[in-house]
N, C-alpha and C positions, 0 to 999 in steps of 0.2 A: 849886420849887413845882410844876413840870410833873410831876415824879415822883410827887408826892402826888396830883395830879389823875388821872394814869394809874392809880395804885394804886386809888384810890377807884372809878373807873369799872369796874374789873375785879372788884370785891367784890359779894357778895350784899347785898341791901337790908335786912337785919335789923339789930337794935339793936347786935349785936356789932360790926358794921362801923363804926357811928357812935362806939362807945366806943373802938375801935381807932384811928379817925380822930383822936379827941381826944388819945390817947397819942402818935400820930405828930406832931400839932401841938406838943405839949409838947416832944418830942424835937427837932423842927425849931427851935423857939424858943430852945432852949439851944445848939444847934449853929450856928445862923445868927441871931444877935441882931438883925441888920438887918431881920429879918422878924417881930420880936416883936409889933408892933401888928397885923399881918395875922393872925398865928396866934391872938392873943387874940380878935380879932373873930370868926374862924371858930369858935373854941372856944365862945364865948358864943352863937353861932348854933345850934349843935347841942345845947347843954345843955338848953334847954326841951323839945326833941323827945325826948331820952333820958329826961328826968324824967317826961314825960307818959305814956310807955309802960313805964316801969320796973315790972316785976312785974304788968303788965296786958297783955291781948291787943293785939297790933299787927296791925290789918287789912292784908292784903296790898296792897290798892290804895293805902292811905295810905303804906305803906313804900316802894312803888315810886315814888310821886309825890315823896316827900321825897328819895329817893335821886337821882331824875332831876333835881330842882331843884338839889340841891347839886352834882351832877356838872356840870350846865350852868354854874352859877356859877363853879366852880373852873376850868373850861375857858376862861373869859373873863378871868381874872386874869393880869396880866403884872407880876410884881414888879420887872422891869427897866424898866418904862415911866417916862416923865417924871413928876415929882411931881404935876402936875395930874391926870394919868390915874390915878395911884395913889390920890389923894384921892377921885376919882370912884368908884373901885373900893371903897374903904373905906365911902363913903356908901351905895353899892348893897348891900354886905354888911350894913351896919347896918340897912337898911330891910327886909331879907329876913326871912321868917318861914316856917319849915319846917312849922309846924302849920296854917297857913291857905292 
């Protein structure tokens, strides 16, 4: 998961990055089934953002904000944490909205 966070931080803030992020989540979900729930939550987090700007202008400030919020969120996730902390992470991800 740290590799995914590092990769995302180094990417441009455009929609292509978010689409690539979804593909990386799908790949990770298949290769590390113990992270499937986390991958699905993150996938569902970025889907409305991608859908909102698909074939529409993406304001630079909005793109930068969404990228920063997701990068900050990814940096705080510890998939090796105790179950109580992972549940708190899942709940935090579920409450997150990249559009607002």
